C-alpha positions, 0 to 999 in steps of 0.5 A: 336354719342350723349351722354346723362347724367341722374340720377338714381331714387330711391324709397322713403326712409323708414319712421321713425317708429312711437313710442308708446305713452307709450314708456319707455325712454330706448325703445325710445332711442333704436327706435330713434337710429334704425331709424337714422341708417336706414335713414342714410343707405338709404341716403348713397345708394341714394347719392352714386349712384345719377347722376348729371343731376337731377334738384335737383343737388345742394341738391344731391351734398350736400348730397353726399359730406356730406356722402363722408366726413363721409365715414369712419363711413358709406361707400356709398356701405355699404348698397349695400353689401347685394345685394339680398335685394337691390332694382333695380335702375331705369333709369329716362329718360326711366323707365328701371330698373336694378337689383343691382346685376347680376351673384351672385356677380357683383355689379351695379356701374352705368347706362347710356343711348345710344342715336343716332342722326337721320339725325342731326334732332332728337335723339332717345333713343336706349338702357339703360345700366348698368355696373357691376363688381365682388366685390370679383375680385375688392377686390382681384385685386384693393384693395391693390393698391387703398385701402388707397386712399381717394374717392376724390383721386380715383375719380381723378385717371385715372389709376383706370378706366384703371385697371378696363378695363385691369385687369382680373375682371369679368364685365358685361355691360347689355344693355336693348333695349328702341327703339321699332323698333331696328333690330338685323341688326342695332345692328350688324352694330353699333358694327361693327363701334363702336367696330371696331374703338376701336380695331383700337385704341388699336391695329395697327394690322388688327383685321377684323377677330376678329371683324367679329367673334364678330358681327356675333353672332348677327344673323338675326334670333334674334328679339330684341323688346323693353325690350330685354336684351343683356349682354356683360360679361367679364369672367375670362381669358378675355373671352367675353360671349354674351347673348341675353335674357338669351341665350348664343350666343357666347364666344370669348377669347380676351383681346383686344376685352374685352378692346375695348367693355369696353372702349365704356362705361368707357373709355376716350371717353364713350357713356355717360360721366356721367355714367362713372363718376358714375362708378368711384365714386361707385368703389372708394366708394367700394374700400375705405371700 
């Protein structure tokens, strides 16, 4: 299995408004201040979510470091709190876009790309994915423990990722199919291997029945052409709910299964390491607010 790192891409930041030639000093001051706030907010959003494989990496790093240093006055997530007004985030390698929020209050923390090696000769892009977490649950279950830590301390903490996976926080991993010739049988087989290995990792017991209950949800009758969406959502009570193109295909109450699936994307050996780092960075920024 091959991991790929890549950046988010964003639309161009809004231009500063042109001032009328006859603007008074007070109007001029007000307009300049408003433009500065808007530009700063747009820059904060871009820097907070930008990933590190962009050719412009040094510039993005500098912007992010600068904004992090000023996080007490301008939190990175400040402009994303009004999620309905936030633009989608586009994965640059595939052009797949992800909404900033799903399920009303599950905020986008990071995106990644699942690649598969074919006979060791080439890699194919299988699906892009986005990781979302409920902002209210984060505040309720993680804020007290981590709220006083700095962003740099949170980024280095292994516990924050563990707590995100272990706690009863509503999380959604959205998969958007990129490979046009992918069959539902291939998806089922891939989950049998990847989720099966995670179940063994976290439990010494035989969990074949649990694995079969999960993979059997991906029935042959489902077609998943390019652009299809699969949501793997952990709801309250550690219930894993699976939907395909908006249709619920099953739900399973199992903390072990939820943990095993989340470990694929934000665990210590994720499918896309940079996506995991983006999730940690934006989670840290959220907790610091």
